[in-house]
N, C-alpha and C positions, 0 to 999 in steps of 0.2 A: 464325499466318499468316492474312492477311485472306482471307475467303471470297468470292472473285470468280469468277464463272462464265467461265472462259476455255477450257474443254475444247471442241474443235471438235465441231460437230454430226456425228453418225453415226460418230465416231471409234471404232475398235475398242477394246474393253475389254482391259486388260492389255497385255502385250508382243506383238510380232509372232509369228505362227506361223512356225516355222523348218522349211523343207522341205529334204530332201536332194536334191542334183542327181541322184543315182543313181535316184531314184524319181519325179521330177517331169518331165513332158514338156510343154513349152509351145511354141506356134507361134513360129517365129523363133529359137529357141534350139537351135543345132545340137549343142552339147555344153557341159557345165558344167565350170568349173575353179575349185573353191574350194581354199584352201590352209590346212590346219591342221597346222602343223609339218612340212610336206613340200614338196618342190620341184614346181612345176607350170609349164606353159607360160603366160605372162601374156597377157592380152588386150592388144590395141593401144590400146584406149580403154575407158573405163567412164563411164557417165552416171548421176548420182545425181538422181533425180526424174523423174516422167513427167507433168508438167504440159505446158502448151503449149510452153515453151522446150525441155524435155527431149525431147518427141516430135519437135520440129523438128530438134534436134541428131541424134537417132537416125536420122531419115529421111535426113539428109545424110551421116551416117557410112556408112550402108548403101549409099547411092548411090555413094559413093567407094570402096566395097569394103573398108572398115575394120572389122576384127573387133572387136566390142564387145558389151557387155551393158548393160541399163538396170535399175537397182535402184530400186524405188519403195516407199515406206513404207506406202502405203494398201492396204487390202484389195481395193479395186476401182479400175477406171480412172476418171478424172475429175479428177485433180489436186485443187487446193484448191476448185475449183468445186463439187464434190459436197458440200462442207460448208457452202455458203452457205445463208442463211435461206430458208425456203420462199416468203416473199412477194416475193422478188427474181425478177422475170420477165425474159424476154429483151428486153422493151421498156424495162426499167429499167437494164440493164447499160450501162456506158460504152464500148460498142463491143467487139466480139470480132473479131480479125483471122482471116483464112484460115490454115489449116495448109498446108504445101507440098502442092500437088496435091489440095487438099480445101477447098471453099468452106465458110465458117462458116455456122451456122444463122442464119436471118433473125429479124427482130423478131416477137415473138408474146407472148401473155399466158401462155405455158407457163412452168413453173418452170425457171429457169436451172440449178439444181443437178441437174435431171434431163436437160435437153436437151443441155447441154455434156458432161456425164459420158457420155451415150450416144454423142455424136459422137466423143469421145476413144476410147471403147471400139471403135467401128466402125473408127476410123482405125488403131488398133494392129493389129486383125485384118486389115484390107485391105492394109496395108503390111508385114505379117509382122514387126513390130518385136520385138526380143528383150527384152521386159519381164518381170522377175521380181518378184513381190510376194506377200505383204508382206515387205519387207526394210528395216528401219530401220538406217541406217548410224550407227555410234557415233563412229568416228574414222577419219582417214586418216593414215597414217604413211609415212615414207620409210625403206625398208630396202635398203641397198646400191644406191641409185639407182633402185629400183622403188617404185611407189606401192602400198601395202597398204591395202585398204579393208575395215574391220572392221565386222561386224554380229553382235552377240552372240558365238556360238562359231565363227562362220565368217569367212573372210578371202578376198577376191579380190585378185589381183595384176594390175596394169595398168601400161602404159608412160605413159599420159596419162589425164587426168581431165576430165570436163565436169560442172561442178556446176550443177544446175538445181533447187535446193531452195526457191527463192522466199522468202516471208516469212510465210505463213499460220500456220506452226507456232510462230512466235515473236511472239505478241501483246505489246504494250507497255502496261503500266498504271503510271502515275506514282504516287508515294506522297505522302500529305499527313498532317499531324498529325490524330490522332483517327480515322483510317480504320478501325481495328480496332473502334471503338465504334459504328459505324453499325448501326442495328437493321434497316434495310431490305435490299433486294437490291442486289447490284452485278453488272453484266453487262459483258462486253467484246463488241465487234463480232463476234469469232470465235464467240461462243456466243449471239448475238442470238436470243431465243425467238419473235420475230414480233410483229406489231402487236397482236393481240388480247390478248396477255399483259398489256399495259399499259393497257388500256381503263379509264378512270375514275380513273387513278392520277396521283400527282404525280411526274414524272420529270425528273431533272436530266441533261441531255445534255452531256457534256464532250468537247470537241474541236473543232478548226477546219477539218477536212477535208471532203471530199465525202461520206464516210459519215455524218458528223454532220448535214450538210444533208439528206441523204436520209432519215435516221431521223426528223428533225424533220418532214419532209414527210409521212411515214407517220403520225406520232403526234399532231400538233398539233390535229387535229380531233376526237380521241377522248380525249385526256389533257391534263393541265395540265403544260405543258413550260416548263422554264427552261433556256436555252442559255448555257453559259459557255465562254470560250476564253482561252488565255494571252495572245494578241495579237488586236487588232481584225482581223476578217476583211477581206480585200480583194476586193471584188466587181468582176467584169469581164464585159463582153459579148463580148469578143474572146479567142480562145484560140489561141495559137501553139504547137502541139505541138512543132514543130521547135526553137523557142527554149527551151522548157522542157527538152527532152532535152539540149540543148547545155549548159544551166546545171548539170544533174545530172552530165553527163559531166565538166565542169570539176572538180567536187568529187571525183569518183572518180579522175580522173587525178592529183590531188594527194594521194591516199591518205586523204581524209576520208570519214567515213560518208556514204552516199547520202542525199540529201534527197528528200522527197516532191515530186511534180509540182505539187501545189497550193501548196506553199511558195514556188514560183517563178513561178506563173501567176495565182493568184487563184481565186475561186469564182464559180459562176454557178448560176442557178435554171433547172430544166427545167420543162416543163409539169406534170409530176407533183407539183411542189412549190408550184404557184401557189395552191392552196386553203389550204395552210398559210401562205403569205406573206400572204394576205388577213387572217389573224388577227393580224398584226403581230408574230409570234413571233421572226422574224429581227431585227427592229429592236430588240426588247427584250433583246438579248444583253447579258450581264454579263461583267465581267472575272473571272478565276479567283478563287475563294474563298481564304480564309486557312486555314481548318481545317474538318474534317468532325466533326459531332457526332452524337449518337444518332439524332436525328430529322430531320437536314438538314445544311445547310452555313452557315457564318458568314464574313462578310468582316471585314477589319481595322477597318472603321468601325462594327462592331457589328451591321450589318444581317444578317438571317437569312432563309433560304428553307427551308421544310419540304419533305421529299422521302420518297417511299416506295421509290424506286429510283434508282440512279445507273447511267447507261449510258455506259461509257467508250469513246468513239469516238476513241481516242488512237493508233491506228495499229499498225504492226508494225515489226520489225527483221529484217534479213536472217538467214536460218537457215544460219549458216556455222560454228557452234561445232565441228562435226566436223572442220573444216579447221585448227583451232588448232594441232595438232602440227606442221604444215608451216611455221608462222611467217610467214604471208603478210601480216599486218597491218603497216601503217606506223606511224610515231610519232604520226600524227594519229588513229589508231583505226580507220581503214578499210582495205580491201584495194585498193591502187592497181592500176589496169589500164593496160596500154599503149595508146596511141592506135591506133584502127583505121584503116580506109580512109577514103574520103570521107564515109561515113555514120557518125555518132558512135555509132550503136547497134551497130556492129561492134567496139566496144572490149570485148574479152572476155578477153584474156590477162593473167594475174596478173603484175605487174611483177617480183615476186621469185621466180617459178617458172613459166617458160613451158610447163611440162607441164600446168599447170592453167588451164582455161578456165571463166569464170563467165558463165552466161547467165541472163537474168532478174534481173540484179543491176545496180543503178545505171542507166545510160542505157538498158538493154534491159529494164527492169522494166515491161513492158506486153505485151499479146498480140502486137502487130505488132513491137515491139522484140525479143521473145523469138524470133520467127520469124527475123528477120534475124540475131540473135546466134547462133541454132542453126546456120545456114549458115556464119557466120564462124568459129564454134568448130570445126566439122568441117574447114574449110580449114586452120585453125591446127594442128589435130591432124595432118593430113596433112603439113604443112610441117615439123612437129617430128619426125615419124617418118622 
C-alpha cells in the first residue's frame, strides 16, 4: 500500500469510544433508544453528522417538534473544520454562512479550525441539540420498513434519516505507475502539515482546484513548486455561485456523482496568492505526468522533475458508503435526488427512498447550501411522517 498521509489532523486514534445510553447524560438528549436484538420505540428521524448541514437539520427538526438524535463520529464539536490545517485562518476560508439564528464568525487571522469548532460547540449547547459523540456509523439497513443505523455493537431505529456526513473523511488520491517507488513524502489535503514543513523543499502540487491554488500561494515563496493538473485550469474574474450550483444540481438529479464547484466555474486568485503569482508559478503549470519515479516524476516525452514531496490536492468524494445497503445509487454511480423547491439547494430527498434526505451533498455542498438543505430536509421529514 502506498504511504500517503491521509489521516485527518486531530483524528482520534483507534475506533470510537462506545458509551451506553444508560450511563451517559447529554444536553438535548431526553432518552436513549438503542436496539441490540430487542424491540424499541423508533426515533422519528436520525441525523448522521454534526457539521454545518447536520446542525442546521437538527435545529429545524427540533423547531418542528420532531423527535430525533444526531450521531457524530468526531470526539469533539466542529465537524470537518476542526481537522483543517493550522495556517488556514478565518481570512483565508471561502466564506462561512450563518447557522440558523446564529451569525458566523467574521474574518480574522485566528485559526479557522479553532474559531469554527468553538462556534459549533457553542451552537450545540445554546440550542440544546441532541448530539451524541463519538459514534461512527458503519451501515444503515432496512428492516421491516424501518431504518436501522448500526455503529459497532449498537443500533438505532428510525423512521427517517438525514445524512450529513460531507466529504472530509473520504479523500481521493489517484494512482499512477511507480507511485509505490517514490522515496519522498506524499501528503493529501486532509493531512496537510502546514507551510513550514515544506520550506526549502521541492514540492509537486497535484490538482486543479481551489485548494491547490491556495497551497501554491502559501508555498511558492519558500519552496520550489511544480504545479501539475489533468486539464488546463480555467481562470475567471467572475463567479456565479447560483449557476455553479445549478450545474451541480443537474448532475445529481440525473443520478451522476456530484462535481466540484470549481469544475463548473473556474479558478481565481485572491490577494493572499498574489505574492506567489508574481513568481510565475501559476503560469508554469504542467500537464499531468506519465509516471512517478523514486526521486520525482516523468512525462511521456522523457522530461523529468525532481521532487522531495508530492502534495495531492485532488479533492474528496461523498462519504456515503454506510448507505450502500439501501441501494440508493443510480446506474450512473451517484445518488439521484428529487428536485426541490424554487431553490436548487433544497434538492435533498433520495429519489429511490424518500425516507432518506442528503444534506451537504451535491448542490448543497457548501455552508450556505447546507443551511438551506437542513431546513428542506426537516420539512421533507415532516411531510413523510
